PAMAR-578255 format. One line per 8 residues: number of its first residue (from 1); for each residue x, y negated, z of N, C-alpha, C. Coordinates in steps of 0.2 Angstrom, whole numbers. Layout:
REM PAMAR-578255
NUM	X,Y,Z,X,Y,Z,X,Y,Z  ...
***
This chain:
REM PAMAR-578255
1	49,374,-81,46,377,-75,38,374,-75  39,368,-77,31,365,-79,28,369,-82  30,371,-89,27,374,-94,24,380,-91  27,384,-87,25,391,-84,19,389,-80  20,383,-74,15,382,-70,9,381,-74  9,376,-79,3,375,-84,1,381,-86  6,387,-90,2,393,-92,-3,397,-87  1,397,-81,-2,400,-74,-9,396,-73
9	-9,390,-72,-15,387,-71,-21,388,-76  -19,388,-83,-22,388,-89,-26,396,-89  -22,401,-87,-23,408,-87,-30,408,-81  -29,405,-75,-32,406,-69,-39,402,-70  -39,397,-74,-44,394,-77,-50,398,-82  -46,401,-86,-49,405,-90,-52,412,-87  -49,415,-83,-51,419,-79,-57,417,-75  -56,411,-72,-62,410,-68,-69,409,-72
17	-68,407,-79,-73,406,-83,-77,412,-85  -71,417,-87,-73,423,-90,-77,428,-83  -74,427,-77,-78,429,-71,-85,425,-71  -87,421,-72,-95,418,-70,-97,420,-77  -95,420,-83,-99,421,-89,-101,429,-88  -97,434,-85,-98,439,-85,-101,443,-80  -102,439,-77,-106,440,-70,-101,446,-65  -95,442,-63,-91,446,-60,-87,452,-64
25	-87,450,-70,-83,455,-75,-88,461,-75  -93,462,-73,-97,467,-75,-101,467,-81  -101,461,-85,-104,461,-92,-99,458,-96  -98,461,-102,-92,459,-106,-95,458,-113  -101,460,-114,-105,460,-121,-112,456,-120  -114,455,-125,-121,452,-124,-126,457,-124  -124,463,-128,-129,469,-128,-129,472,-121  -123,473,-118,-122,475,-111,-125,471,-105
33	-126,463,-107,-129,459,-103,-136,461,-103  -139,463,-109,-147,464,-110,-149,469,-106  -144,475,-106,-146,481,-103,-145,480,-95  -141,478,-94,-141,477,-86,-146,472,-82  -148,466,-86,-153,463,-84,-160,467,-83  -161,470,-89,-167,474,-89,-166,480,-84  -161,483,-83,-162,487,-77,-163,486,-71  -160,478,-67,-161,475,-62,-167,472,-63
41	-171,470,-68,-177,466,-68,-181,467,-74  -185,473,-73,-189,475,-78,-192,469,-82  -196,469,-88,-199,463,-90,-206,467,-93  -212,462,-92,-218,463,-94,-219,461,-102  -222,466,-106,-224,464,-113,-228,459,-112  -228,455,-117,-233,450,-117,-241,452,-118  -245,451,-115,-253,454,-116,-255,452,-123  -254,447,-126,-257,444,-133,-254,447,-138
49	-248,451,-138,-247,455,-144,-250,460,-147  -252,459,-153,-256,465,-156,-250,468,-162  -254,474,-162,-250,478,-167,-254,481,-173  -252,483,-178,-256,487,-182,-253,495,-184  -257,499,-183,-254,505,-184,-255,508,-192  -252,514,-192,-252,517,-199,-257,520,-202  -264,519,-199,-270,519,-201,-275,513,-201  -271,507,-201,-275,501,-202,-277,498,-195
57	-277,501,-191,-280,499,-184,-276,493,-182  -279,488,-179,-276,483,-175,-277,482,-169  -273,481,-163,-274,482,-156,-270,479,-152  -269,478,-147,-265,474,-142,-259,480,-141  -254,478,-140,-249,483,-138,-249,486,-132  -250,480,-127,-252,482,-119,-258,488,-119  -263,486,-123,-268,492,-122,-267,498,-126  -263,497,-131,-261,504,-134,-257,508,-130
65	-252,505,-125,-248,509,-120,-252,511,-114  -257,506,-112,-262,508,-106,-266,514,-107  -270,514,-114,-275,519,-115,-271,525,-117  -265,525,-120,-262,532,-120,-260,534,-114  -256,531,-111,-254,533,-104,-248,537,-101  -244,537,-108,-237,541,-108,-233,535,-108  -226,537,-105,-221,534,-105,-219,534,-112  -216,527,-114,-214,527,-122,-207,526,-122
73	-203,529,-128,-197,527,-129,-197,523,-136  -196,517,-135,-198,511,-141,-191,509,-144  -191,509,-151,-186,507,-156,-188,502,-160  -185,497,-164,-185,493,-167,-183,495,-174  -188,494,-180,-184,495,-187,-188,492,-192  -187,493,-198,-191,490,-204,-191,496,-209  -196,497,-213,-196,502,-217,-191,503,-224  -190,497,-224,-185,496,-231,-179,497,-228
81	-176,497,-224,-169,498,-221,-167,504,-224  -160,503,-228,-157,509,-230,-151,512,-226  -150,509,-220,-143,510,-216,-144,512,-210  -144,507,-205,-145,509,-197,-152,512,-196  -157,511,-199,-164,512,-197,-164,520,-199  -161,521,-203,-162,529,-206,-159,533,-200  -152,530,-198,-149,534,-193,-152,534,-186  -156,527,-184,-160,528,-179,-165,531,-180
89	-170,533,-186,-174,538,-187,-172,545,-185  -166,547,-188,-164,554,-186,-163,555,-179  -161,550,-176,-160,551,-169,-166,552,-164  -170,548,-168,-177,547,-164,-181,554,-165  -180,558,-172,-182,565,-173,-180,569,-168  -173,568,-165,-170,573,-161,-174,571,-155  -175,566,-154,-180,564,-147,-186,569,-148  -188,568,-155,-196,571,-154,-195,580,-153
97	-189,582,-156,-188,589,-156,-189,591,-149  -183,587,-145,-182,587,-136,-189,587,-132  -193,582,-134,-199,581,-131,-203,587,-131  -204,589,-139,-208,595,-140,-206,603,-136  -198,603,-137,-195,608,-135,-197,610,-126  -197,604,-123,-198,604,-116,-205,603,-114  -210,604,-119,-218,603,-118,-219,597,-114  -216,591,-115,-218,585,-113,-222,579,-117
105	-226,584,-122,-228,579,-126,-235,575,-123  -237,578,-118,-243,574,-114,-239,570,-110  -233,569,-108,-231,564,-103,-226,558,-106  -222,561,-113,-218,556,-116,-221,555,-123  -220,549,-126,-220,548,-134,-215,544,-135  -216,542,-142,-210,538,-146,-214,533,-151  -212,528,-150,-214,522,-154,-209,517,-158  -209,518,-165,-206,514,-169,-210,509,-171
113	-206,502,-170,-210,496,-171,-206,492,-176  -210,490,-182,-207,486,-186,-207,478,-185  -202,475,-188,-201,467,-186,-203,464,-192  -203,469,-198,-203,466,-205,-210,463,-207  -212,458,-208,-219,455,-210,-221,458,-216  -217,461,-220,-220,465,-226,-223,471,-224  -221,475,-220,-223,481,-218,-231,481,-214  -235,486,-218,-242,486,-217,-243,494,-216
121	-249,496,-215,-250,502,-215,-248,507,-219  -250,505,-225,-246,512,-230,-238,513,-230  -235,507,-229,-227,507,-227,-226,513,-220  -230,510,-216,-229,514,-211,-230,521,-212  -236,522,-214,-238,531,-215,-232,534,-220  -230,531,-225,-225,535,-229,-219,535,-225  -217,529,-221,-211,531,-218,-210,537,-212  -217,538,-209,-218,543,-204,-217,549,-207
129	-219,551,-214,-219,557,-218,-212,558,-219  -207,552,-222,-201,554,-222,-196,556,-216  -198,553,-211,-195,555,-204,-197,562,-201  -202,565,-204,-205,572,-201,-208,569,-194  -211,564,-192,-213,562,-188,-221,566,-186  -221,567,-180,-227,573,-177,-232,567,-174  -236,565,-177,-242,560,-176,-243,560,-168  -244,566,-164,-246,566,-158,-240,564,-154
137	-234,563,-156,-228,562,-152,-226,555,-153  -225,554,-160,-221,548,-163,-226,544,-167  -226,538,-165,-231,532,-168,-227,527,-170  -229,525,-177,-226,518,-180,-232,513,-179  -229,507,-179,-232,501,-177,-229,495,-180  -232,490,-182,-229,483,-185,-233,478,-182  -228,473,-181,-231,466,-179,-234,462,-185  -239,459,-185,-241,455,-190,-241,448,-190
145	-242,446,-182,-242,439,-182,-235,436,-181  -233,430,-183,-225,428,-184,-224,426,-176  -227,422,-173,-227,420,-167,-227,425,-160  -232,430,-162,-232,436,-156,-225,440,-159  -222,441,-165,-218,444,-166,-211,442,-163  -209,434,-164,-205,431,-161,-204,432,-153  -211,432,-150,-211,432,-143,-209,439,-141  -210,443,-143,-209,450,-142,-201,453,-144
153	-200,450,-150,-192,451,-151,-188,447,-145  -190,441,-143,-186,439,-137,-186,442,-132  -193,444,-131,-192,447,-124,-188,454,-122  -188,459,-130,-185,464,-128,-177,462,-130  -176,456,-131,-168,455,-133,-165,457,-140  -170,458,-145,-169,461,-151,-167,454,-156  -161,455,-159,-160,449,-163,-160,451,-171  -163,447,-176,-165,450,-181,-163,443,-186
161	-158,445,-191,-156,439,-194,-156,441,-201  -160,438,-207,-161,439,-213,-155,441,-217  -154,445,-222,-148,447,-225,-149,447,-232  -145,448,-237,-147,448,-244,-151,454,-246  -155,451,-253,-159,457,-254,-164,460,-251  -168,456,-247,-173,457,-242,-171,462,-236  -165,462,-236,-163,467,-229,-162,461,-221  -161,466,-218,-160,462,-210,-154,465,-207
169	-151,460,-203,-146,463,-199,-149,463,-192  -149,469,-187,-151,468,-181,-148,474,-177  -149,471,-169,-147,476,-165,-152,482,-164  -149,487,-162,-153,492,-161,-152,497,-153  -157,501,-151,-156,504,-145,-163,507,-144  -162,511,-138,-169,515,-137,-171,510,-130  -177,509,-131,-180,505,-124,-186,510,-121  -186,511,-114,-190,514,-110,-195,510,-108
177	-202,511,-109,-207,506,-108,-212,512,-104  -215,509,-98,-220,511,-94,-227,511,-97  -233,515,-96,-238,514,-99,-241,507,-96  -239,503,-91,-241,497,-89,-239,492,-93  -235,494,-97,-231,488,-102,-225,484,-99  -221,488,-96,-215,486,-93,-208,488,-96  -205,484,-99,-198,487,-101,-194,488,-94  -191,494,-94,-187,495,-87,-180,498,-88
185	-178,500,-95,-171,503,-97,-171,502,-104  -163,500,-106,-162,500,-112,-156,506,-113  -156,510,-117,-150,514,-118,-147,515,-126  -141,516,-125,-137,516,-133,-140,520,-137  -140,517,-142,-144,522,-147,-140,528,-150  -134,528,-150,-131,534,-150,-129,539,-144  -134,539,-139,-136,544,-133,-143,545,-132  -146,549,-138,-153,549,-136,-155,553,-129
193	-150,558,-127,-150,562,-121,-152,557,-116  -148,552,-115,-148,548,-110,-156,545,-109  -157,543,-114,-166,539,-116,-171,544,-114  -170,551,-115,-174,555,-113,-173,556,-106  -168,555,-102,-168,556,-95,-171,551,-92  -169,545,-94,-171,539,-92,-179,539,-91  -181,542,-97,-189,542,-98,-192,546,-92  -189,552,-93,-191,558,-87,-191,557,-80
201	-186,551,-79,-185,549,-71,-191,545,-70  -195,544,-74,-201,540,-73,-207,544,-72  -208,550,-72,-212,554,-72,-212,558,-65  -219,559,-63,-220,564,-56,-217,569,-57  -216,573,-51,-215,580,-50,-207,581,-53  -205,588,-52,-198,590,-52,-193,588,-57  -196,587,-64,-192,585,-69,-191,577,-68  -195,575,-64,-192,567,-63,-186,567,-59
209	-187,572,-54,-180,572,-50,-175,573,-51  -174,579,-57,-169,581,-60,-165,576,-64  -170,573,-68,-168,568,-72,-164,561,-69  -168,560,-62,-165,554,-59,-159,555,-57  -156,562,-56,-149,563,-54,-145,563,-59  -147,564,-64,-141,562,-70,-141,558,-74  -148,552,-72,-148,547,-77,-142,543,-76  -141,538,-81,-135,532,-80,-136,527,-76
***
């Protein structure tokens, strides 16, 4: 009888710990926690972070977003990736096609941001061609400063782990970012349709209203 009581108490204690760690059972993975936290409390992109584009121009990411004025769907990658990033690129190309099909090029944009310190303007330019990117819709940028790179990856919740043969292991998703530099939503990589709806829900007018009704 005592061992039954001990098991019950241990189970209750374990459930209590799980409850607290998962915010009342609403979060069961670190990735789900990241997405829920951003939806509840959007984060500001650090103003000091600078990026290099495929034409070799260096500017702050905040200014890039502000001067462009469009809602951005952002993902993280590196040009030497031969697995996840290629799949991610294919999905992003589908988003590009959807944006163009709906005539939203002046309101929405795509940004692929490299975290690989080896990537430079020429690497980005070649990768853009490889992905079939329309430069008016889809931009490729890279982070050149180690401290700024670390700060931005932490802010977005991107985990990058070096792997053999110069590769990296990393998590991936679509990140919806406003022109004033706020990360407001994170969407599963395998559902670009939800990413598009989340981005459209931030736009003024009827399209935003329809997207808001269908957004996750």
